[in-house]
N, C-alpha and C positions, 0 to 999 in steps of 0.2 A: 556503674558497679562492676561491669565486666572488665573494664580497664584496670581497676584496682586489683581484681583477682588475678589477672594476667601478669601484672607487674610483680606482685608478690610471688606468684608461683614460678615465674621464669627466673627470677633472681635465686629462689631457693633451689630450683633445678640445677642451676649452674654451680651451686655451692652446697651439696648435700653433706651434712655431718652425720646425722642418722636420718636417712631420707624420710622416714615416716614421722619424725619428731620436729621438723624444722619450723612448722607454723607456731608451735609453742615457744621455741627458742627465740624466734624473732619478736614475739610479743613482749618478752621481758626486757628487751632493749629500750623500751620506753620508760623504764624506771630510772630513778635518779642515782641509785647506788653504783659505785665503781665496779664492785664485784656482785654478780647477780646469779642466784640459784633459783630455778623453777621447781615447783612442787608437782608439776604435771608432766615433766619430761622423764622418760624411762631411764635414761642413763645418768650417772653421777657426773654431771657437767657443770662447770662454772664458766660464766661469761665474763671476761675482763673487757670492760668498755674503754673508750678513749678517755673518759674522765679519770679512770684509775691510772692510765698510762701517764697522765700529767702530774702524778704525785711524787715522781722521782725523776732523776735526770733522764733515764730511759733513752740513751743514745742509740742503742740497737736492741734487737730482740732478746739477746742474752741478758740484758739489763732491765727487761720489762717485768721481771717477776719478783723484784725486791720487796714489794708490799703484798705479796701473795703467799698465804700460809701453805698452800698445796705444793709449792715448788721450792726446792732448796737450791741456792746459788752458791757455788764455790769457785775459787781459782784453780785452774788445772795444773799450773806449774809456777815456778818463781821467776820466769823470764818473759813470757809472751803477753802477760796481762789478760789472758783469755779466761772467760768465765764459763763454767760448766754447770749444767742444770741436772737435778735429780728429781724423780718423782717415785713415791713409794720406796725410796731408798736405792733405786736403780738409776744408773747414768743414762744420758740421752740416747745412746744406741738402742736401748730397750723401749724407747718411746717412738711412736710414729709421729714425725714432725712434718706437717703439710702446710702449704701455702694455698689457700682457697681450695683445699682438699686434693691438691696434687702433691705427691711426695717431694720434699724440698731438701731437708738436711739429712743426707744419707750418703753412704759410700765415702768418697774422697772428701766430702765437706763436713764429716762428723765432728772433727776437732774444732773448726773455726766457723762453721756455717751459720751459727746463730748470730754472729757479729756482722753478717753480710746483709741483714735486713734492717734498715734504719727505723727507729721507733716512730718517727713522724709519719711514715708511710702506713702505719697500722691503724685500722679502723676498730678492730676488736680481736680478741683471742678467745678461743673456746678450749677449755682444758677438761678432758674426759679421763677419769680414773678407771683403771682396769682395762680389760680387753676392749678394743675399739670395734667399729663396724666392719663387717666383711666387705662392704662396698669399697672401702679404702685400701684393702689389701690384707695380707696374712702376717705382716712383720710385727704388728703392735703386740707388746707383751704387758708392759706396765701401764700403758695409757696412750693417749693421743693429744697433741697440741696442734690446733689448726689456727692459722693466722688469716684474718680477712683484711685485705688492703682497702684503702679508700677508693670508692667507686666514682668514676668520672661523672656519672649522671647526678651524683649528690655533692660533688666537691665544689669548693668556692673558687673564684677566679685566681686568687693569689694567696700564698701562705709563705711566711718567712720565719725560720727559727735559727737563732744564733746562740752558740754555747761556748763557754770557756771555763777552764778549771785550773786549780793550783798545781796539778800534775802536768801542766803544759799541754793539755789536750784542748783542741779547738775544733768546732764543728759549725757547718753552715748547711741548712736545708732550705730549699725553695721548691714550691709546688706551683705549677701553672696549669690552669684548667680553662678549656674553652668548649663551647657547643658548636661543632662544625656544621651541623644541620639540624633539622627537626628530630632526626633519629640517631645521629652520631654525636658522641661527646669524646673528648680526649684530655688526658692529663699527662704532664711531663714532670717527673720527680727528679731533682738533682741534689745529690748528697756528697759532701766532701768533709773529711776529717783528717787531722794531722796531730802528731805529738812531736814537738820540735826540740825539747831539751832533755839532756841526760841527767837523771836524778838518782842518787844513791843514799837514801835516808838511813839505811842500816849499816853503811860503811863496810860492806863486804867486797867492794871493788866491782860489783855487777850492777847494771841498771835495774831499778825496781820495776820499771815499765819500759816497753820497747819504744824506739823511735818508729813512727808509723805514718803512712799516707794511704788514704783510700778515696777513690772517686767512684761513684755509684750512680748510674743514670737509668731510669726506666720510663718508657713511653707506653702509655696505656690507652686503649680505645674501647669504647662500649657502644654497641648498637642496640636500640630498643624500639620495637614496633608493637604497640599494645593491640592493635587491631588484628594482626596476624599471629600474635602470641609468640613472638621471637625475641630473644635476647642473645647477644654474643659479646665476647671479650677477646681482645688481642693484646698481648704484652710482649714488648721488646725490652731487653735489659742487658746492660754491660757493666761489669765491675772490675776494677783493678786495685788490689790491696797489697801493700808492701809493709813488712815489719823487719826491724833490725834490733836484736837484743844481744846481751852478753856483757863482757867487761866494758867498763866505762871508756877505757883507752883503745878499744877495738876499732880498727879501721879496715873495712872490708876490702878496699883496694890493695892493701898491703898484707893483711893478716889472714885473709881467707885461705883455708887449706894448709895453714902452717900451725905450729904450736907456740908461736910467739905471744898471741892473745887469743882467748876463747871468745867466739862470737857466733851469731846465728842470723840468717836471713830467710824469710818466708815470703815468697812472691807468688801471688795467686791472681789469675785472670779467669773471669767467668762470663759466659754468654748464655742467656736464656731466651727462649721463644715459647710462648704458651698461647693456646687458643681454646675457647669454649663456645659451644653453641647449644642453646636450649630452646625447646619448642613445647608449648602447652596446647593441647587439642582444644579447638575453639568451643565445641559443644560439650566437652568433657574436661572441665578445669581441674579435675582430680587426676588426670592422666597426662604424663609428660615424658619427654625423652631428652637426654643430654649427651653430649659428646665432648670429651676433654682430651687434649693432646699437648704434650710438652717435650721440648728438646733442650738439653743442657750440655754445655761443654765447660768442664772444670779443669783448669791446668795449674798445678802447683809445683813450683821448683823451690827446694829448700835444703838447708844444711844446718846441722846443730854441732858446732865444733868440727870434728872430723867425720861425723855421721851425715851422710848425704841421703836425702829422701825426696824422690820426685814421683808425683802421681798425676796422671791425666785420665779423666773419666768422661766418656761420651755416652749420653743416656737419652733414651726415648721412652716415653710413657703414654699410653692411650687407654681411655676408659669410656665405655658405652653403657649408659644407664637408662633403664626404662622403669617408670613409676606408674602404678595404677592401683585399683581396688578390687576386692573380691566381694561382689554383691552390694556392699555398702561401705561407707567411709570408716566404719569400725574395723574393717579388715583391709589392710593395705599391704602392698609388697613392692619391693625394688629388686630388679634382676638385671644382669648384664654380663659383659665380658671385659677383661682388660689384658693388656700386653705390656711387658717391660723388657727393655734391652739395655745392658750396661757393658761397655768396652773399657777395660782398665789397662792402662800402661803404667806399671808401677815398678820402681826400682828402689831397693834398699841397698845403698852402696852400688856395687856392680851386679847384684843379683836381680834377675828379672822375674817379677811375680805377676806379670801380665796375664789377663784372662778375659774371657767373654762370658757374661751371664745373660740368660734370657728366660722368660717365663710367660706362659699364657694361662689365664684362669677364668672360671665362670662362677658367679655367685647368685644366691637367692636369699632375700631377707624378708621375713614376714613380720608384720606388726599388728597386734590387736590392742585396741584401746576402747574401753567401755564408756568413754567420755565422762567418767566419774572418778573412781578411786583405784582403778587397776589397769595396767598396761604391760605388755611384754614385747620384746624384740627377739626373734629367733632367727639366726642366720647361719649360713654355711657356704663354703666355697671349696672348689676343687681346682688345684693348680698343678701344672707340669713345669718343672724347672730343670734345666740341663745339669745342675749340680745338686739340687735338693731332692730331685726325683718327683714323683707324683704323690700328692698328699691332700688330706682333707682338713679344713679349718672350721671348727664349730664355735659359735658365740651365742650367749644367752644373756639377756638383761630383763629384770623384772622390777616393777614399781607397784607399791601398794600404799594407799593413804588410809591408815587405820582409824583416824579421827581428824578433826578439823586442824588445819595448819600443821600437819605432820606428814612425813613420808619415810617409807622403808624401801631400800633398794638392794637388789642382789644381782651379781653378775658372775659369769664364769666363761672362760674361753681359752683357746690354745693359740700360741704364736710360734712361728718358726722363722729363722733368719740365718743368713750367712754373715759371720763376723769378719769384718775387715780389720784384722788384728793390728796392723801397722797404722792405718789411717786413724783408727779410733784411739790409739794409745801413743800419739806422737810426742807427748810430754816425756816419755821414756827415752827418746833419743837425746834429750838434754841430760845425759848421764854417761858414765863410763861402763854401764852394764852391757853385757853381751846378751843378745836376743836369740833365743833358741826355741825351735818348734820341735817338740818331742814325738808327736804322732805323725805318721806319714801315710796312713791308709785312706784318709778323707780326701774330698775333692776341692776343699777350700784351704789353701796353704798346708794341706795334709790333714786338716781337721774336719770333723763332721759338723753339720749344721747345728745351731743352737735351737733347742725345743723347750718350751715352758708352758705350764698351765697357771692361770691366774684366777683367783676366786676373791670376791669382795662382798661385804655387807656394810650398809650405811644407814644411818637414821638421822633425821633432822626435825626439829620442833620449833615453830615460832611461838612467841609468848609476849605477854604484856606484864611489866613489873613497874609498880609506882607510876603507872600511866605512860610508860615508855616502851617502845618496841624492842624486841631482842629475838635471838634465835640461838639454839645450842644443838649439838649433835656430835656424832662420831662416825668414823669409817674405819673398817678393819679389812686389810687385804693380805693375801698370802700368794706368793709366787713360788712354785716348785719347778726346778729345772730338771728335765729328763736328760738333757745334755747341755753343756756349757763350754765355750771356749775360755778356759781358765787362764787368767793373767796372774802368774805366780811371782810375787815379789817378797814372799815369806821364806824362801829357801836360802837365799844369799844376797847380800847387798851388791854383789858384782854380777848378778844374773837376773834376767827376766825369762821365765819359762812359760811357753804356751802349750797347752795340751787339753785333750778332751777330759771332761769331768770323770773322776775315778770313784767318787763317792756321792755324797749328797750336797746340794746347794739350794738354799731357799732364802726368801726375803719376806719377813712379816712386818707389816706397817700398821700402826695404830695412831690415828689422829683424833683429838678431842677439841672441839671448837666451842667458844662462847663469844657471842657478839651482842653488843648492847648499845642503845642510844642513851648516853649519859645525860644529855640535855639537848635542847633544840639545836640541830646542826652540829652536834658534838658526839662522835661515835667512837666506840672501842671495838677492836677486832683482836681476838686472841686465840692461840692454839698451842696445845702441847702435842709433841710427836715422839713416838717411841718406835725404834727400829731394832729388830732382831734379824740380822743378815749374816749368815754363816756359810762358809764354803769349805769343802774338804780339799785341802792342798796336800801335796806329797809329804810335807813335814807335819801334817796334822790339821785339825779343824780350828779355824780362826774366824773372828769377825771380819767383815769386809773392811779392808784398810781405808783410812781417810773417810770414814762415815761415822758421824756422832750417833751414839745409841739413844741419847736423849736431847731434845731440842725444845725451846720455848720461843714463841713468836707473839709479839704484841704490836698493835698499831693504833695510834690515836689520830683522829681527823677532826678538824674544826674549820668551819667557814662562816663568815659573816653574811648577813643578808645583803642583797644587791641594792645599791642606791638607785635613784631615778636615772642617773647617768650610766648605770651599768657597772660601777666600780664595786670591787669586792676583795676581801682578804681571804686566803686559804692557808691553813697550817697543817702540816703532816709530820708525824714522827713515828719511826719504826724501831723496835727493839728486838734483837735476836740473842738468845743464849744458846751456846753449843756446848754440850758435854764432852767428855773425853772421847778421843778417837784412837782406834787401833792403828799403829804406825808400822810400816814395813820393817822387816828385820834388819838391824844394823849392828848386831852384837859382835860380829867378827871384825868390824872396822877398828882402827886405832881410837883411843879414848876421845880425842878431840872431834872425831867424825861419827860419834854414836848418838843415837836418839833413844829416849826411853821407849818402853813398850807401848805406852799410851800418851797422847798429847794432853796438855792441861785444858780445862774448860775455859771459856772466855765469853765476853759480851761484846756486842756491836750495836751502835746507835747511829741511825741516819735520820736526817730531818730536812724539811724544805718549807719555805715560805713563798707564796705567790701573791702578787698584787695585781689584780685586774683593774686596769684604768677604764676600759670600755670593752665592748664586744669585739673591738679590732686590735687592741694592744694590751699586753701584759708582760711583766717581768717576774723572774723567779731567782731565788738564791737558795743554796742548800749545802749540806755537808754530809759526807760519808765517813764512817769510822771515827765519829767525833770523840770517842774515848781514847783514840790513838793507840789501839792495841796492835802489836806487830809480832809476828812469829820470831822467836828469839834467834833461831838458826835456820835461815831459809834455804841455804845452799850448802850441802856437805862438800868438804874438800875445795872450798872456794879459793883457798890459797894455792892449790895445785890443780887447776881445772882439767889438766890432761892426765892426772893421776888416777889410780884405781878406785878411789873413794868418792870421786866427784858425782854429785847427784842433785839436780835442781827440780826433781819431780815430786818430792815429798813436801807437799804444801797442805797444811791443815788450817791456816789462819791468814789474814791479810799480810802482804809484804810491805805495801805502801801504808804509811800512817794516815793521819788526818788528811782528807781531801775536801776542798770547798769549791763550789762552782756557782756560776751565775749565767743567766741567759734571758732572752726575750723572744716573744712570739708576736708577729704582726700579721693581720689578715685584711684582705680586701674582699668584701662580700657582695 
């Protein structure tokens, strides 16, 4: 019994999401659903399991949310093929994105970092709406996405995934796992992807997707000693990613730096080293201590036409966490200190924006749970940052179960962050716009830090209808910015202005869900989402550009029963309807390079069929954008890409039409 307690507690110690809630979250992983919500966890958290990740192509983390109603996935521009995620109507910089609760997609990696984690490496994803835990830092504003990677102690000896698609993208993933000794296990993950053909389906002279090559290797070690209550992880990782986009006839050897052809190259190398050590006190299994450390070197060299952008970030992160109880297990707490260091070498053209950021903070988080129908998490932290100053971050989460199979949650919290305005908005370099920072008094590009309060209320109810299980509910969130680094594309199509918020900026998000088991092994998942997101720009108050005010999501899933040999069929289809979106101002452009004030609404359909031959082998085929909807004018000024109206950043719909893919998975157990 003691061994089981130590194993569970030490793994949880190494990966705290909400440190006092983890036992509940791990329990729900035993359920069969791909998306799991617990009625006993204080936070509004959805667990995305490996089963859910198999329902779509899921080539990387950015593409892992296509079947999830809580996350909106959009293309960031018309050139790089990069997908951007939003939650509560706010883009990924306002989310804290962590890998095993160590900050991962931040700073220099904001634009493309989600594409640097292959989907086959992921064991599960935890999506928390609203302000996150103070244990993980002060930057979370609209939520947190935490990715758990496959653990060496649980991995199989060999895994192979091969993938190919009609947009000439090919991928290969291999996992090798071995038990080095009784206490040491190791996994080697090798990922490679490439896109080899130039394709221009909309005949605008530009490639719809970039030529690309990526090699991504991670070696992962796990130590586990049940008798001593010790568990540790060591990760080594190297990635090299190259993208080439632009005109179909662009040749980087001849055309780079000239106006003969417009083209872009983005070359990124990344090195990561992370360690974790957890210890559970032998005679006190409720008490533990954990120590996390991570070093990252991110080096990106890129140009977009004549716009050169290079950024190199060296980062170190350290977090010491102590968990225990007060009198009994109904009263728990987590406390600790963490340190973060970021050295940026950043050049926009010839202008040097290099800087060094460092911070040290201490946190305390108290949890009360009556083991029945009520729990709360109350946390606070104090940080000292060389640019953000000394500040306090409070967070509160409440859960109440008013009756059987129902839950009400409330959350409130404050977030603060330094906006990396160029790294987070690289799509704007793919235009002829001039970039100007209007304020000069702040310590981050002349701007002040972003500060926002987030409040949320949610309700969920399970029920039975006609003998079938279902659940329904809603969540309502509001984010109020006290200050924001405003990215203004509403003033002029030839300019991008960055400045501190002059008036009000807020984001209100309402999501209504209805999920129902239509028949045995046949399920419906649906959601309606309403966003009221407005910002006060210099030219007036506008909706947030490129954000649909109304969205509808539907997903149908069916699987057959397994035969004696283990064979099975699985079918999955996802429908998205996006309402009109506010577009950046283009009224002063010539008529041929103007866009309307709002985009048209449109529909998207994705589907996949998987045939499982046995527990060791399966194949899958699928399609994205089956209705073949394409944005009518993806690039403004495509005929004169070095002219004043060129802009490839205004993307509200798919650029590439129908895309079909196929793949296989093979395992040795």
